[in-house]
Phi, psi and omega in degrees: 000139185272103184293330184295336183269353186286132181254314173204176192281358185301340184288338176295339189298318188276353189276144181275175185292327179290325174291320184293330176294321178292323178295318180309314181283331168299316185291316182299316185292319174311302181305317175301314187284315185292320183284345174294341184265314193260335192074177178142189185276084182282316184301315180296323186277330171297332180289338191245019186295310179291327185293312179302311179302318179293321174302310177287340170286319182276338182235162188249083173280139019257007171307304170279134188263122179256113177258138179244116181292135188064312172094354181286347186255019193265011186296327182288322177296325174296319177298317188282348178247031158089032180236018184297321184300347183260004189289343174298330188259010186299124178067017178255159187302127182063016178261195181298138183273153180281354180229165180302143185219120185296329182279349185276325187198134171305339176284344173276086193270346181215122180274132177226175176181330168269153176280165164074011174275335198298320193287324174300313188293321182289319180295324169303311177301315175298326175293313170312312182303315183288326177289332186267002181054044174270165180242109175199164174257141178242126190227078175297133174248113182238138175274164183296328174288327177287336176290349174277355180286142181304318185299318182297314174298328178293319178301305177318311182300316186290312190293320176303319181288322188276341180057041176284137180302117170195149179244103180280125175261109175272113179270092186264100183247016177067005188202143165254238176285324170225169187307138182283152174236164165111167187293328181300316185293328175294325183291315179302318184298321178293320179304312185308321193263005187275336190084177182290128184262314190294326177295315181300318182294318182291319179294328177289323175302317176293316180301315184294324180299330180281348183268118180302134180290123179272108170063017177067008178290308184301319172299315180294333183262000188291323185286328180297319182293326179298311179302318184290331178291330179297316187278339174291317186276317190226116184293100170087077184286084188295316185293321179300318181296338177276357180100017177258143163285125178264129170239122182152190350292147181247132171298093182292006177239017182244109185299318184294322173297318181298306184302313177304319185275332171295321181294309180301313175304323179300322191267356183265131183280150175084184186285138178234142175239119178255119184269101182251126181266115176245159172250113177300131190068021185302137177089356175227113189307308187309317187279331181285331174271350177306123177240001187255341184094013174296328180256022168296303185218122185222163163282197176304154179208165178261125186307318190284327185252334189082007178280143177287135179290114175266146179303151185298323175250155181296138173263152173302158173311147175296151172298323184294327182287317178303305188293309185292330180282328176288324174296315170312307178299320177286333181296338178298326181254357181230104186281003182273342191284126179233136175261139180226139176213135177278074171081014179235044181296328180280311177298325177267012171053052180259007185296321173304309176304311185300323174302310189277331184228067181300330179272001176237027179234122185232111168258109189272006179085186180283075184210077189295323177300311180297322180299313180298312181290324173298326179292320179302308184300323178297309183308324177299336177249036169063028168274166180240082187291132172253115176265108179264119189206142176285147177312309191289339177269333174295343180296326181287350177252025191296306184306314182295326174293317187291302193290315190260327178262300184289322181300318178276357184045058184263155189274074182249129178264108173262124177263104187273091179287157177059030179286136187092191182290135176257347172097237200296333182280353168072201194297334175286346185246351181301122184263070191245357190257344198291334175292309182303323186269348182257327194302321183277003185274122178299152175077347189270144164261133187233123184218165179204130182276159181276331181201174189293336172300307182298322176308309189288336174287332175293324178294309168316305178309315191289324185279338176260359184274126184239032177245014184139190179291147178218138178239135176237126174271144170211156192270173169280154175097203188258162178286188179269355182075034176279160176299148178252128174294150172289307186269137188276153180216155182271143170269139180297120179307125179086012183266132168256177177219147186266123182265336179209131177276149175185160185234001179269331182197166181227122174257125180250120188203176180198166175061231186290343185261001175301312184289336173290323181294314179293330178287323175302309189297320181299317179289327176293324176305317186290341174270008186083008184250109183271121196239131174265137177241123179249132171273107183262071186285337171260112182282326170209130349290153180280168170281078183302325185285323178289320188292321169307318188291322178290322176296319175305327179282002184041042177257146173299144193240140168237118173261144181228128174217141174269062174201168183307132173297318182302109178076013180272196179302318181297320169311311187294327186288310173312311183296314177308303180312309179300311182298334178260008171088017177273062191290338186258000179300142172266111179229120180250155185224140178234140183178200183276120180300176179280064182201152178285133179267135191271192189276162172145176182294153189295320179305314177290323178298312184292330182284319185295320176270010167079030178252074185233167174303309181306315180291324173297317182295318180296313191298306185293326173295325169296313185292325184283323175296319181287325172295323171303314188289329172292326181290000000 
């Protein structure tokens, strides 16, 4: 079949199971080929091919609402809804998004990127459907990893209580980004091996009805027998106790099994949970045999061998590796150091720490709020918790940072990974809000290094700091390859450093935009404009002494940050100037504008929003010219 000619899923209605099996193989081959060039979430999508086809054959999207939790497994859905011809642009600048996108298709009814949101959104859609007296099915598809998120459990509780008609698809591949953890995962393990429960229960009920009640005893005990059978077959029927009709386990690669259970679910009143077992990476051996999460999401690879396409030249270590390895190095001499991550041990490069200190490494699952408060609890007992968390996921733990960590002034080190633009994962993952939502929180120290050498010293600073919470931002990708000091040292809290002297203007910046500032200053120097460049590595507290000195010089200031402008670092400089009475100072700011930044390579994104060396040169030139005119 020509996948590029697909316009909508209606063609599936008349296909036989044999034809659907052939289509499944075509789609798998298409994904393996296309993603070898673009990269992407190959493992999750290869695992849901038959499940996605079955959903679109049995239900009528977009009238029936299919919601993809996290959304990284929606590639097959995109193919079946007419977007196969765009796959050469997947996750690229101005190309096809790697997650559901409402403006892309009417079939994308819910946008995701973070986990555990689909059930709550589905509940909202089900309530709206009933209020409008419409007839349709609502079908959230959630993975076993995402089901461990607190929000998903809150939604299950509400859905079961309200008894809303809904068909929840639990896509159980026994693994999310990393091996799943927790008691709920153990419940699912028991369910996987239990065999079909609902069919046996129903058949028993029919059988009992055919047997004449002797003295009414058998009739009175029939319901109790069925309930006892539930616990006999499956130890602790978690979902039924929450008010769901449980169907499964179901072979997620068997069309006959899927269709039979979908048909049964359609006829069942109230919420139904279909427990579907799938194989992550099915059809591509390297992804199928992956046990570490390496093939969850990848860059380009070789189709024939599965080897990843590596850069031509050797790259410096990744920032995540630098931070986690420095923590590991310090943990050897400080038994108080404990590492915590919400389901990102691989992404945060904590495998080495876990291997050396298994009793001091905790992956708490997709539970960012829990992770933050666990860290706070550790800190109350004079431990030194290191919370490794992506900037975009730290958003979910905001209340815990404020209420549990900062308010109690606890010594928690938060490693904010993927700070700044992350590129191909797009707007749900851009780490651009953390400065704005942390800067105003009392007691917290916030810093970002200009390079990996300064980064290792910041890790040391954080783990030897005893006056409250401290957070270090660091970007996605590799370091700059600078020489590394052998001996770690502590940086004075709130200290900035002058990287280049100048008296016509000053650039205040930190982290990934330091090279941009230095390059611009060099260009401006050739134009006769002398620019001071300051590495404002401590975002909070600021180096007020240095900032006051610059303001006293009455030279214009440009602040640069790869983060949102509203409430960001530049805002703090403006606030300081105002509060100290520097009312006539010229201060300009560059950063992320008031919009969500979509997917694409970081260079293209920076250029689109005007966060470039050329723009820095232009802004400083204007500031310097205005200064000369005033003089």
